[in-house]
C-alpha positions, 0 to 999 in steps of 0.5 A: 359286017355280018354274014347273010347266015347270021342274026344279030343281038346286043349284049348288056354287061356289068362293065365300066363306061371306059370299056366296051359295055354294050356289045353287038354280037352275031350268031350263025343260025346254022352252027350256033357260032357267035362273034362280037362285031363292035362295042360301045363305051360311055355307059356304066353297067348297062344291065338291061336293054330294049330295042324299039320296034323299027330297030332304030333306037336302043335304050339301056339302063345304067345300073349304079347308085345314081341311076340313069337311062340312055338312048342310042341311035342304031346305025343303019346296016352296021348296028353301031350305036351313037349316043342320044343322051341320057336321063337320071332315074332318081333311083338306085340300080335301075335294072329294067327298061321297056318301050310302049307299043306305040314307041312314045314312052319308055319305062324304067324299074329301079331296084334299089330306088323302089321307084318306077319311071316314065319318060316320053320319047322325042321324034329322034328317039332321045328322051324327054324329061321324066313324065311320071314317077311312082315310089313303092312302099312296104317290105316282105318276109325275107329281111335279107332281100325284102327289107324294102320295095325292089321293082325288078321289071316293068312291062307294058300290056299290048295296048299300051294302056297299062304297065305291069311292075314286078316288085320282088321286095313286096311280093306284088305285081302292080298295075298302073294305067298310063294316062298322058305320060302319068302312071296311075295306080290301078291294081295290085296282085299279091304273090305268096310271101317270100316269092320275090316276083322278078320277070314276066313272059306274055303268051303270043295269044295274050291269054296267059302271063307267066311270072318267074319268082326269084326267091322261091324259084317258082313259076306262076301261071296267070289268066290275063284279063287285059281288058280289065287289067287283072291277073287270075292265078291258074297254077304255080310250080317249081322252076327246078327239077322235082328231085332237086333240093334248092339251096341259098344260092338258087334264085330263078332269073329269066323267063320267055315263051317260044314264038310258036307259043308251045314252049316256055323256058326259065333260067335258074341260077345256082342250079345253073340250068335252063328249064323247058316247060310245055304249054297246054294250048287250051288251058295255058297250064305248064307241064315240066319237061327238061333241064339243061345245064346253061354251060356256065355259072349264073344264067341271069338272062337268055334270049330266043333268036334264029331258032336258038336259045342263047344263055348269058352266064354272068359269073363265068363270063360266057354266052352259050348257044343251044339249038331248039328242037322244033318238035320237042322244044328241047335244047341241044348244045351246039358246042359254041360259046362266046367269051364276054365279061359279065354278060347280063342281057341279050336283045335280038336286033332287027336292022333297018 
C-alpha cells in the first residue's frame, strides 16, 4: 500500500509480456523519493498509457509490428491492473493512446502503420470493435525519418468533437471531426519541412497549444481556435539553449504545461535535458528560461505530479525527480532516482 504522503503513477516500458511491463510507482511528495509498488505482465512494449477520468481503467498501446491496444481495470485502493482484453490496431508500432473527454472513445496513433484508429469504450471500460481508421499519405524531406507518414500523437479537443494528430513524417497537424465514432477529415496545418511534429500540450485556458517538433528541436506556439478547429502560428523557438549546436542525436521528445499555466517544459534527447519556458499570460508567447540535465540518457517522456517533475530516461533505465519551484518554475533535483528498465511513459494516477 502507498503512504498518505505519496502520489502514484503508472510507468510504461519497453519490456516483454513475460516481464512486468507496466509498473505502479509511488512518489513521496516531500522528498522526491520513488518506489515500485507492483507490476503487470501480459503486454509487449506498453510504450504509452492513458488513464480515464475516474481512474478506473488504464489503456496501453502494445508497440510491436502488429500493433495492439489493451484495456486494464484498475483495482480500487491498490492500483493493481486486471486485463479487460485488447484489440488489433491494424498498424505497426502504435505509440500514443488518448481518451475522449466523455470517455466513450479511445484513439490510437500508429507510428509505422501511418494510421489512426478510434475504438468505442464499453460500459466496463473494455474496447469494442474499431469504429474508424484513417491512413495518412505522403512523405517529408528527411528520407531517414520522413520516408512515409508517421502519426506520433492523437489528442482530443476539450469538446470531444475533434482530434488533432501530429504526423512526424509529413510535417502536419491534422484535424479530424469525430462523428458517431468515425473520423472525418477537417483540416491540415502545415509545419516547416523537416520539423517532425511529435506531441502537443494544451494551455489550461485552451487559448494556446504548444507543439514540440522532434526532428528540428523546435517548439511552435499556436493560437487555438477550438470553435472552428484551426491553429494559427504565433511563434517558433528552439527547445535547446541558444549557444548549443544540435547534432544528429538531438531529437526533442515531450512537452507539458504546468497546471498553473505559467510554465512550459520540454525534454530534449541527445542534449538530455528538460527546458523551462515562461508563458506570457496575455499572449501565450514563450520566453526561454532554464535547462537542467535530466539525470540520465534519452528523456523520452516526463510528467508533472505532486508539485514535482519526473523525467523518464529511456536509455539509462532510470526515472529522476525534480521539485518545481512555485515562484520561478525552475527544476531543483531532489537527488532521488528510480531504476526501471527502459521507462518511456509516466501517467499520474487518481485512485477511486
